C-alpha positions, 0 to 999 in steps of 0.5 A: 468283421472287426470289433468296430463293425460289430459295435456299429451294427449293434448300436447304429446310433453310435455311427450317427453321432460319430458322423456328426462329430467327425463331420463337424470337425472336418467342416472346420478344416480350412484348405487355403481359403476353402472349408466345407462347413459342418453340414457338408462335412457331416454328409461326407463322413456319414457316407464314408462310415456307411460304405466302410461299415455297412451300417443300415439306418431305419428308413424313418431316421433317414427321411428325418435327417435328410429333411434336416439336411435340406433345411440346414442348407436352405437356412444357411443359403437364405441367411447369406443372401441379402434382401434389400 
């Protein structure tokens, strides 16, 4: 186990905010005319961080952030559809 894993397991909130920051940066990257967006980028980075380091978040925190993820996807989809 390296130092990075020990730090993230001691303070899992660092992994959370790192996933948000790196995911938002990943979401802004455009390849051709395609970009993921901040929500999908954050989800992908969080999955990668969780798999590589084994950081475990409390169940209540997972539930709250999953609800926020669903809300943000729905909000973005609702904003893009036009109601005449």
